[in-house]
N, C-alpha and C positions, 0 to 999 in steps of 0.2 A: 204262566206269567213271566216265565224266564224270556219268552222273546219279545214283552213290552219295556226290558231291562236292557243297559248296557253288557256287552260282553264282559268275560272276566279279564282281560288285557287292558281295557279300556279302563276297567273298573278301577286296575291296579294305578293306571297314569292318572286317573282323577284322584286318588288319593294321595299319591305322591306329590300332586299340585294343589291339597288344600280343600279340595272340596267336600262340603259337611257330610261325615259320616252314619247321621242321624236317621237314614233314609229307612225304607218299610223291609226290603231287600236284600241280601249279600250274599257272598260269596264265602265259605270259611278258608282256612289257611290251606284244605288240600283243594280247592276249587268245584266243591260243591254248592249247588245253591242252595240258600234258605230263604226262610221268610220269620217274621217275627210270629206267625199264628205257630209254626212248625218248632220253634225255637227263640224264647224269649232272651237268649243271650248272645251279643256281637261279642264275639270274643277276640282278645288281643290277636292280630295277624291276618283279620278277618279283611274284605273287603267290600265298601259298601255299594249297593248294584241298582241305584237310582232307575225311577222311572222318567216316560218325557215330562210330565208334570212336574217333578220333584227338580228337575236341571231347567225346565222354564223359568220356577221362581227363582233360580239363580243367575240368570240371563238378563241382562238391561233391556229394556225395553228401545231405548233409544240411544244414538252414539252419535252426538256431532252433527245432530239433524236427519241422521239416517237410521228410520225404521226396520225392527226386525220382523221378519216376514220368513213363513214355512209355508212351502211348496210339495207338489204331490205330484209325480209323471207316473206314466205306468207302472214303474219296476223300484222306485224308493223315492224318497223323501229327499227336499232340498232346503239347506236353511241360507241365510243372508242377511244383511243389513242395507236396505235400498234406498235409495232418495226418488222419491217419486214426485216433488215439487215441478219439475220441468217435463213431466208428462213421459220422462223415458225414465227408463230401469237400470239405472246406475248404481251398482252392486260393491260394497265396499266391508270392510272390516270381515272378511271370509268369505266364503263361499265352499259349504260342504254338503256333501251328499252321502245317504247310505240307503240300504232296504229297510234298516230300523231306524226307525225316529229318534228312539233315545240313543242310539250311537252316533248319529249323525247331529244331536246337540250337544253331545257330551265332547266330539271332535271340535265344536264352535266354541264352547267353555274353556276347553285347554288352549286352542288358540286365542281368544282374549284376555286370558291370563297370562300366558306367554308375553304379549304384547303389550300389557297392561291396563288393560282395559278392564279388569276385575281385578279389586287388590284380594 
């Protein structure tokens, strides 16, 4: 299941920036991947390792008329906010890609948080 969650470095950045820490998977303070099935305790010093679904719940669907969209290339996932009203795919509010969908979404969340689009 680790491949469906953010990596440890991104998990640390999410925690520092206020991402909710009540996810199903996490890394303990030693960097080992854990789940609620193996250990019900989220210990002090641990880092939430959200899945793509958990991150999507925290991302706005729309910002100033630009709609959030995920695309898949042959090798990676791409996230962005696109304006579709004029027939062109103008992208705004970040454009992120990664072979792991959760990492791409988390990078987008971190960008939106830094820019003030997420409180």
